[in-house]
MOPAC internal coordinates of N, CA, C and O (Angstrom, degrees):
PM7 1SCF
backbone

  N    0.0000 0     0.00 0     0.00 0    0    0    0
  C    1.4561 1     0.00 0     0.00 0    1    0    0
  C    1.5240 1   110.14 1     0.00 0    2    1    0
  O    1.2310 1   119.89 1   139.46 1    3    2    1
  N    1.3333 1   117.82 1   -40.54 1    3    2    1
  C    1.4675 1   120.61 1  -178.53 1    5    3    2
  C    1.5258 1   111.06 1   -60.64 1    6    5    3
  O    1.2310 1   120.83 1   139.80 1    7    6    5
  N    1.3172 1   116.02 1   -40.20 1    7    6    5
  C    1.4698 1   119.96 1   179.63 1    9    7    6
  C    1.5257 1   109.75 1   -65.24 1   10    9    7
  O    1.2310 1   120.19 1   136.66 1   11   10    9
  N    1.3162 1   117.25 1   -43.34 1   11   10    9
  C    1.4630 1   121.67 1   179.02 1   13   11   10
  C    1.5252 1   110.76 1   -60.83 1   14   13   11
  O    1.2310 1   120.40 1   137.13 1   15   14   13
  N    1.3144 1   116.84 1   -42.87 1   15   14   13
  C    1.4655 1   120.80 1   178.87 1   17   15   14
  C    1.5222 1   110.94 1   -62.26 1   18   17   15
  O    1.2310 1   120.19 1   139.09 1   19   18   17
  N    1.3247 1   117.24 1   -40.91 1   19   18   17
  C    1.4720 1   120.42 1   178.24 1   21   19   18
  C    1.5281 1   110.86 1   -62.32 1   22   21   19
  O    1.2310 1   120.50 1   135.94 1   23   22   21
  N    1.3240 1   116.65 1   -44.06 1   23   22   21
  C    1.4634 1   119.92 1   178.40 1   25   23   22
  C    1.5270 1   110.74 1   -63.60 1   26   25   23
  O    1.2310 1   120.35 1   143.45 1   27   26   25
  N    1.3282 1   116.94 1   -36.55 1   27   26   25
  C    1.4669 1   120.63 1   177.48 1   29   27   26
  C    1.5239 1   110.38 1   -63.59 1   30   29   27
  O    1.2310 1   120.65 1   134.72 1   31   30   29
  N    1.3270 1   116.36 1   -45.28 1   31   30   29
  C    1.4652 1   120.81 1   179.35 1   33   31   30
  C    1.5233 1   111.26 1   -60.83 1   34   33   31
  O    1.2310 1   120.71 1   142.73 1   35   34   33
  N    1.3256 1   116.25 1   -37.27 1   35   34   33
  C    1.4654 1   121.66 1  -179.77 1   37   35   34
  C    1.5244 1   111.94 1   -77.80 1   38   37   35
  O    1.2310 1   120.32 1   164.30 1   39   38   37
  N    1.3181 1   117.00 1   -15.70 1   39   38   37
  C    1.4601 1   120.57 1  -174.96 1   41   39   38
  C    1.5175 1   112.15 1    74.14 1   42   41   39
  O    1.2310 1   120.59 1  -155.40 1   43   42   41
  N    1.3267 1   116.49 1    24.60 1   43   42   41
  C    1.4583 1   122.33 1  -177.03 1   45   43   42
  C    1.5335 1   109.54 1   -90.40 1   46   45   43
  O    1.2310 1   121.29 1   -98.39 1   47   46   45
  N    1.3048 1   115.13 1    81.61 1   47   46   45
  C    1.4670 1   121.10 1  -175.89 1   49   47   46
  C    1.5222 1   111.66 1   -65.25 1   50   49   47
  O    1.2310 1   119.93 1   140.90 1   51   50   49
  N    1.3160 1   117.74 1   -39.10 1   51   50   49
  C    1.4650 1   120.89 1  -178.27 1   53   51   50
  C    1.5327 1   111.09 1   -59.21 1   54   53   51
  O    1.2310 1   120.30 1   135.99 1   55   54   53
  N    1.3329 1   117.04 1   -44.01 1   55   54   53
  C    1.4638 1   119.81 1   178.84 1   57   55   54
  C    1.5301 1   110.94 1   -69.29 1   58   57   55
  O    1.2310 1   120.30 1   144.95 1   59   58   57
  N    1.3298 1   117.03 1   -35.05 1   59   58   57
  C    1.4683 1   119.83 1   175.97 1   61   59   58
  C    1.5253 1   109.59 1   -60.48 1   62   61   59
  O    1.2310 1   120.78 1   134.55 1   63   62   61
  N    1.3255 1   116.11 1   -45.45 1   63   62   61
  C    1.4657 1   120.47 1  -179.79 1   65   63   62
  C    1.5248 1   111.45 1   -61.42 1   66   65   63
  O    1.2310 1   120.54 1   147.24 1   67   66   65
  N    1.3280 1   116.57 1   -32.76 1   67   66   65
  C    1.4627 1   120.41 1  -178.50 1   69   67   66
  C    1.5259 1   113.45 1   -71.79 1   70   69   67
  O    1.2310 1   119.72 1   155.90 1   71   70   69
  N    1.3438 1   118.13 1   -24.10 1   71   70   69
  C    1.4643 1   118.61 1  -175.93 1   73   71   70
  C    1.5319 1   114.17 1  -108.27 1   74   73   71
  O    1.2310 1   119.56 1   168.41 1   75   74   73
  N    1.3247 1   118.45 1   -11.59 1   75   74   73
  C    1.4701 1   119.80 1   178.61 1   77   75   74
  C    1.5287 1   108.57 1   -71.31 1   78   77   75
  O    1.2310 1   120.96 1   -51.03 1   79   78   77
  N    1.3244 1   115.78 1   128.97 1   79   78   77
  C    1.4600 1   120.53 1  -177.43 1   81   79   78
  C    1.5238 1   109.24 1  -149.11 1   82   81   79
  O    1.2310 1   120.44 1   -40.26 1   83   82   81
  N    1.3179 1   116.76 1   139.74 1   83   82   81
  C    1.4590 1   121.68 1  -179.97 1   85   83   82
  C    1.5280 1   108.78 1  -141.82 1   86   85   83
  O    1.2310 1   120.21 1   -81.10 1   87   86   85
  N    1.3119 1   117.21 1    98.90 1   87   86   85
  C    1.4641 1   122.19 1  -179.90 1   89   87   86
  C    1.5312 1   111.50 1   -61.27 1   90   89   87
  O    1.2310 1   120.32 1   141.18 1   91   90   89
  N    1.3261 1   117.00 1   -38.82 1   91   90   89
  C    1.4642 1   120.75 1   179.29 1   93   91   90
  C    1.5318 1   111.00 1   -64.31 1   94   93   91
  O    1.2310 1   120.48 1   148.81 1   95   94   93
  N    1.3247 1   116.68 1   -31.19 1   95   94   93
  C    1.4585 1   120.57 1   176.91 1   97   95   94
  C    1.5195 1   112.05 1   -61.56 1   98   97   95
  O    1.2310 1   120.72 1   142.36 1   99   98   97
  N    1.3345 1   116.22 1   -37.64 1   99   98   97
  C    1.4677 1   120.35 1   177.56 1  101   99   98
  C    1.5301 1   110.37 1   -62.69 1  102  101   99
  O    1.2310 1   120.64 1   138.09 1  103  102  101
  N    1.3154 1   116.39 1   -41.91 1  103  102  101
  C    1.4655 1   121.02 1   178.73 1  105  103  102
  C    1.5278 1   109.80 1   -63.39 1  106  105  103
  O    1.2310 1   120.75 1   135.91 1  107  106  105
  N    1.3216 1   116.17 1   -44.09 1  107  106  105
  C    1.4688 1   120.83 1   179.69 1  109  107  106
  C    1.5200 1   111.21 1   -59.89 1  110  109  107
  O    1.2310 1   120.55 1   137.06 1  111  110  109
  N    1.3317 1   116.55 1   -42.94 1  111  110  109
  C    1.4695 1   119.70 1   178.89 1  113  111  110
  C    1.5214 1   111.41 1   -63.44 1  114  113  111
  O    1.2310 1   120.25 1   149.00 1  115  114  113
  N    1.3288 1   117.12 1   -31.00 1  115  114  113
  C    1.4579 1   120.60 1   177.90 1  117  115  114
  C    1.5205 1   112.56 1   -70.52 1  118  117  115
  O    1.2310 1   120.66 1   149.13 1  119  118  117
  N    1.3167 1   116.35 1   -30.87 1  119  118  117
  C    1.4670 1   121.13 1  -178.58 1  121  119  118
  C    1.5250 1   111.06 1   -87.24 1  122  121  119
  O    1.2310 1   120.62 1   133.49 1  123  122  121
  N    1.3263 1   116.42 1   -46.51 1  123  122  121
  C    1.4692 1   121.79 1  -178.48 1  125  123  122
  C    1.5185 1   108.89 1  -111.37 1  126  125  123
  O    1.2310 1   120.69 1   -86.17 1  127  126  125
  N    1.3099 1   116.29 1    93.83 1  127  126  125
  C    1.4703 1   122.10 1  -177.23 1  129  127  126
  C    1.5259 1   112.06 1   -58.09 1  130  129  127
  O    1.2310 1   120.21 1   152.31 1  131  130  129
  N    1.3338 1   117.21 1   -27.69 1  131  130  129
  C    1.4676 1   120.96 1  -179.06 1  133  131  130
  C    1.5275 1   111.79 1   -62.25 1  134  133  131
  O    1.2310 1   120.52 1   146.69 1  135  134  133
  N    1.3299 1   116.62 1   -33.31 1  135  134  133
  C    1.4696 1   120.23 1   178.83 1  137  135  134
  C    1.5199 1   109.54 1   -63.00 1  138  137  135
  O    1.2310 1   120.72 1   131.50 1  139  138  137
  N    1.3201 1   116.22 1   -48.50 1  139  138  137
  C    1.4657 1   120.45 1   179.91 1  141  139  138
  C    1.5233 1   110.60 1   -64.47 1  142  141  139
  O    1.2310 1   120.42 1   136.72 1  143  142  141
  N    1.3260 1   116.80 1   -43.28 1  143  142  141
  C    1.4664 1   120.39 1   179.58 1  145  143  142
  C    1.5226 1   111.12 1   -58.49 1  146  145  143
  O    1.2310 1   120.42 1   136.19 1  147  146  145
  N    1.3272 1   116.81 1   -43.81 1  147  146  145
  C    1.4603 1   119.80 1  -178.44 1  149  147  146
  C    1.5266 1   111.43 1   -70.55 1  150  149  147
  O    1.2310 1   120.36 1   141.42 1  151  150  149
  N    1.3404 1   116.92 1   -38.58 1  151  150  149
  C    1.4703 1   119.93 1   177.35 1  153  151  150
  C    1.5337 1   109.90 1   -60.02 1  154  153  151
  O    1.2310 1   120.57 1   133.40 1  155  154  153
  N    1.3045 1   116.52 1   -46.60 1  155  154  153
  C    1.4655 1   120.98 1   179.97 1  157  155  154
  C    1.5273 1   110.51 1   -65.22 1  158  157  155
  O    1.2310 1   120.35 1   139.03 1  159  158  157
  N    1.3255 1   116.94 1   -40.97 1  159  158  157
  C    1.4652 1   121.44 1   176.99 1  161  159  158
  C    1.5293 1   110.44 1   -56.56 1  162  161  159
  O    1.2310 1   120.73 1   132.58 1  163  162  161
  N    1.3273 1   116.21 1   -47.42 1  163  162  161
  C    1.4652 1   120.44 1  -178.73 1  165  163  162
  C    1.5253 1   111.50 1   -66.16 1  166  165  163
  O    1.2310 1   120.00 1   141.65 1  167  166  165
  N    1.3205 1   117.60 1   -38.35 1  167  166  165
  C    1.4645 1   120.74 1   178.58 1  169  167  166
  C    1.5244 1   110.67 1   -63.56 1  170  169  167
  O    1.2310 1   120.63 1   137.44 1  171  170  169
  N    1.3288 1   116.41 1   -42.56 1  171  170  169
  C    1.4675 1   119.84 1   178.43 1  173  171  170
  C    1.5231 1   111.17 1   -67.46 1  174  173  171
  O    1.2310 1   120.57 1   140.14 1  175  174  173
  N    1.3208 1   116.51 1   -39.86 1  175  174  173
  C    1.4631 1   121.03 1  -177.57 1  177  175  174
  C    1.5265 1   112.14 1   -66.45 1  178  177  175
  O    1.2310 1   120.51 1   141.93 1  179  178  177
  N    1.3322 1   116.63 1   -38.07 1  179  178  177
  C    1.4655 1   120.55 1  -173.30 1  181  179  178
  C    1.5217 1   114.91 1  -106.25 1  182  181  179
  O    1.2310 1   120.01 1   162.27 1  183  182  181
  N    1.3326 1   117.59 1   -17.73 1  183  182  181
  C    1.4619 1   119.99 1  -175.05 1  185  183  182
  C    1.5239 1   112.24 1    74.45 1  186  185  183
  O    1.2310 1   120.35 1  -166.15 1  187  186  185
  N    1.3283 1   116.94 1    13.85 1  187  186  185
  C    1.4636 1   122.93 1  -179.48 1  189  187  186
  C    1.5242 1   109.92 1  -111.98 1  190  189  187
  O    1.2310 1   120.82 1   -22.44 1  191  190  189
  N    1.3312 1   116.04 1   157.56 1  191  190  189
  C    1.4559 1   121.31 1   175.70 1  193  191  190
  C    1.5291 1   108.73 1   -83.89 1  194  193  191
  O    1.2310 1   120.33 1   -45.14 1  195  194  193
  N    1.3386 1   116.97 1   134.86 1  195  194  193
  C    1.4569 1   122.47 1   178.38 1  197  195  194
  C    1.5227 1   109.75 1  -115.41 1  198  197  195
  O    1.2310 1   120.99 1   -27.42 1  199  198  197
  N    1.3266 1   115.72 1   152.58 1  199  198  197
  C    1.4535 1   122.76 1  -175.45 1  201  199  198
  C    1.5192 1   109.84 1  -129.63 1  202  201  199
  O    1.2310 1   121.44 1   -19.72 1  203  202  201
  N    1.3350 1   114.86 1   160.28 1  203  202  201
  C    1.4546 1   121.22 1   177.97 1  205  203  202
  C    1.5192 1   108.00 1  -105.88 1  206  205  203
  O    1.2310 1   120.87 1   -46.40 1  207  206  205
  N    1.3232 1   115.95 1   133.60 1  207  206  205
  C    1.4662 1   119.48 1   175.98 1  209  207  206
  C    1.5235 1   108.83 1   -86.76 1  210  209  207
  O    1.2310 1   120.63 1   -40.87 1  211  210  209
  N    1.3060 1   116.40 1   139.13 1  211  210  209
  C    1.4638 1   121.46 1   175.74 1  213  211  210
  C    1.5082 1   113.85 1    46.08 1  214  213  211
  O    1.2310 1   120.81 1    57.41 1  215  214  213
  N    1.3331 1   116.06 1  -122.59 1  215  214  213
  C    1.4631 1   120.95 1  -177.35 1  217  215  214
  C    1.5225 1   112.92 1   -96.02 1  218  217  215
  O    1.2310 1   120.00 1  -165.71 1  219  218  217
  N    1.3200 1   117.61 1    14.29 1  219  218  217
  C    1.4579 1   120.15 1   174.42 1  221  219  218
  C    1.5047 1   115.48 1   112.50 1  222  221  219
  O    1.2310 1   120.04 1  -165.61 1  223  222  221
  N    1.3086 1   117.52 1    14.39 1  223  222  221
  C    1.4608 1   120.56 1  -179.90 1  225  223  222
  C    1.5146 1   113.46 1   -69.99 1  226  225  223
  O    1.2310 1   120.79 1   158.92 1  227  226  225
  N    1.3385 1   116.10 1   -21.08 1  227  226  225
  C    1.4687 1   120.29 1  -179.40 1  229  227  226
  C    1.5208 1   109.95 1  -150.98 1  230  229  227
  O    1.2310 1   121.74 1   -28.47 1  231  230  229
  N    1.3164 1   114.28 1   151.53 1  231  230  229
  C    1.4598 1   122.19 1   173.50 1  233  231  230
  C    1.5187 1   105.25 1  -118.70 1  234  233  231
  O    1.2310 1   120.31 1   -46.52 1  235  234  233
  N    1.3407 1   117.02 1   133.48 1  235  234  233
  C    1.4579 1   119.06 1  -175.13 1  237  235  234
  C    1.5237 1   112.00 1  -142.24 1  238  237  235
  O    1.2310 1   121.47 1   -15.32 1  239  238  237
  N    1.3187 1   114.80 1   164.68 1  239  238  237
  C    1.4562 1   122.74 1   174.52 1  241  239  238
  C    1.5217 1   107.83 1  -145.19 1  242  241  239
  O    1.2310 1   120.75 1    -8.91 1  243  242  241
  N    1.3200 1   116.17 1   171.09 1  243  242  241
  C    1.4628 1   121.65 1  -179.91 1  245  243  242
  C    1.5234 1   108.00 1  -119.56 1  246  245  243
  O    1.2310 1   120.67 1   -50.65 1  247  246  245
  N    1.3241 1   116.33 1   129.35 1  247  246  245
  C    1.4594 1   122.55 1  -179.65 1  249  247  246
  C    1.5228 1   109.80 1  -127.15 1  250  249  247
  O    1.2310 1   120.61 1   -33.76 1  251  250  249
  N    1.3268 1   116.44 1   146.24 1  251  250  249
  C    1.4675 1   119.91 1   173.53 1  253  251  250
  C    1.5145 1   110.63 1   -79.50 1  254  253  251
  O    1.2310 1   120.88 1   144.57 1  255  254  253
  N    1.3184 1   115.92 1   -35.43 1  255  254  253
  C    1.4612 1   120.96 1  -177.59 1  257  255  254
  C    1.5222 1   109.69 1  -117.46 1  258  257  255
  O    1.2310 1   120.70 1   -18.70 1  259  258  257
  N    1.3048 1   116.26 1   161.30 1  259  258  257
  C    1.4649 1   121.78 1  -178.50 1  261  259  258
  C    1.5350 1   110.43 1   -64.04 1  262  261  259
  O    1.2310 1   120.11 1   -63.00 1  263  262  261
  N    1.3206 1   117.40 1   117.00 1  263  262  261
  C    1.4704 1   121.38 1  -177.84 1  265  263  262
  C    1.5327 1   111.81 1   -88.88 1  266  265  263
  O    1.2310 1   120.20 1   -92.15 1  267  266  265
  N    1.2955 1   117.22 1    87.85 1  267  266  265
  C    1.4736 1   121.32 1  -177.05 1  269  267  266
  C    1.5242 1   112.73 1   -55.32 1  270  269  267
  O    1.2310 1   119.90 1   144.42 1  271  270  269
  N    1.3296 1   117.80 1   -35.58 1  271  270  269
  C    1.4636 1   119.61 1  -176.66 1  273  271  270
  C    1.5260 1   112.28 1   -64.44 1  274  273  271
  O    1.2310 1   119.78 1   156.07 1  275  274  273
  N    1.3173 1   118.03 1   -23.93 1  275  274  273
  C    1.4569 1   120.92 1   179.19 1  277  275  274
  C    1.5257 1   110.77 1   -64.86 1  278  277  275
  O    1.2310 1   120.40 1   145.63 1  279  278  277
  N    1.2900 1   116.84 1   -34.37 1  279  278  277
  C    1.4627 1   120.04 1  -178.68 1  281  279  278
  C    1.5199 1   112.06 1   -65.02 1  282  281  279
  O    1.2310 1   120.08 1   160.87 1  283  282  281
  N    1.3169 1   117.45 1   -19.13 1  283  282  281
  C    1.4672 1   122.02 1  -178.74 1  285  283  282
  C    1.5272 1   111.82 1  -102.74 1  286  285  283
  O    1.2310 1   119.58 1  -169.63 1  287  286  285
  N    1.3150 1   118.41 1    10.37 1  287  286  285
  C    1.4556 1   122.74 1  -169.20 1  289  287  286
  C    1.5231 1   117.98 1   -74.37 1  290  289  287
  O    1.2310 1   117.77 1   152.82 1  291  290  289
  N    1.3110 1   121.84 1   -27.18 1  291  290  289
  C    1.4576 1   119.59 1  -167.56 1  293  291  290
  C    1.5275 1   116.88 1   -50.06 1  294  293  291
  O    1.2310 1   118.79 1   136.07 1  295  294  293
  N    1.3102 1   119.91 1   -43.93 1  295  294  293
  C    1.4541 1   120.84 1   175.65 1  297  295  294
  C    1.5163 1   114.18 1    70.15 1  298  297  295
  O    1.2310 1   121.06 1    23.01 1  299  298  297
  N    1.3419 1   115.58 1  -156.99 1  299  298  297
  C    1.4622 1   120.09 1  -170.83 1  301  299  298
  C    1.5262 1   114.38 1   -72.04 1  302  301  299
  O    1.2310 1   119.10 1   161.37 1  303  302  301
  N    1.2939 1   119.32 1   -18.63 1  303  302  301
  C    1.4672 1   120.59 1  -178.38 1  305  303  302
  C    1.5197 1   112.92 1   -86.49 1  306  305  303
  O    1.2310 1   120.39 1  -178.50 1  307  306  305
  N    1.2988 1   116.86 1     1.50 1  307  306  305
  C    1.4618 1   122.21 1   177.89 1  309  307  306
  C    1.5253 1   112.99 1    63.21 1  310  309  307
  O    1.2310 1   120.53 1  -144.94 1  311  310  309
  N    1.3327 1   116.59 1    35.06 1  311  310  309
  C    1.4575 1   120.84 1   174.00 1  313  311  310
  C    1.5224 1   108.18 1   -67.96 1  314  313  311
  O    1.2310 1   120.39 1   -29.86 1  315  314  313
  N    1.3016 1   116.86 1   150.14 1  315  314  313
  C    1.4607 1   121.55 1   175.72 1  317  315  314
  C    1.5219 1   108.55 1  -104.21 1  318  317  315
  O    1.2310 1   120.62 1   -39.00 1  319  318  317
  N    1.3133 1   116.41 1   141.00 1  319  318  317
  C    1.4635 1   119.23 1   175.85 1  321  319  318
  C    1.5203 1   109.14 1  -126.45 1  322  321  319
  O    1.2310 1   121.50 1   -32.87 1  323  322  321
  N    1.3202 1   114.74 1   147.13 1  323  322  321
  C    1.4540 1   121.79 1  -178.26 1  325  323  322
  C    1.5173 1   108.98 1  -132.31 1  326  325  323
  O    1.2310 1   120.56 1   -40.55 1  327  326  325
  N    1.2954 1   116.54 1   139.45 1  327  326  325
  C    1.4526 1   121.67 1   175.38 1  329  327  326
  C    1.5199 1   107.09 1  -100.80 1  330  329  327
  O    1.2310 1   120.64 1   -61.33 1  331  330  329
  N    1.3293 1   116.38 1   118.67 1  331  330  329
  C    1.4583 1   121.98 1  -177.09 1  333  331  330
  C    1.5209 1   108.48 1  -116.06 1  334  333  331
  O    1.2310 1   120.66 1   -45.45 1  335  334  333
  N    1.3081 1   116.34 1   134.55 1  335  334  333
  C    1.4597 1   121.86 1  -178.64 1  337  335  334
  C    1.5233 1   109.28 1  -112.57 1  338  337  335
  O    1.2310 1   120.76 1   -39.81 1  339  338  337
  N    1.3357 1   116.16 1   140.19 1  339  338  337
  C    1.4607 1   119.69 1   177.75 1  341  339  338
  C    1.5230 1   110.08 1   -72.04 1  342  341  339
  O    1.2310 1   120.71 1   -16.92 1  343  342  341
  N    1.3040 1   116.25 1   163.08 1  343  342  341
  C    1.4566 1   121.19 1  -179.10 1  345  343  342
  C    1.5216 1   112.43 1   -75.12 1  346  345  343
  O    1.2310 1   119.98 1   155.23 1  347  346  345
  N    1.2986 1   117.64 1   -24.77 1  347  346  345
  C    1.4747 1   120.48 1  -177.38 1  349  347  346
  C    1.4961 1   111.73 1   -93.20 1  350  349  347
  O    1.2310 1   120.10 1   180.00 1  351  350  349

């Protein structure tokens, strides 16, 4: 966690992406194929790496700038997307 916080402070998104890992997310993708399909869809759409929180309740990514295209992402499956900004 300390390393992740340092990368966040530096704004080093690439290094953050390299260390974020969720073993339970892999299990969730194996059970609910839609989670994996949507994660891959978002990665292709944005060119960014996306991650699963916990057991699959959310899919997220980290951006330096406001990603307008994310707001239009839900598509035919009626997924909801939210743009969240950090406090700093």
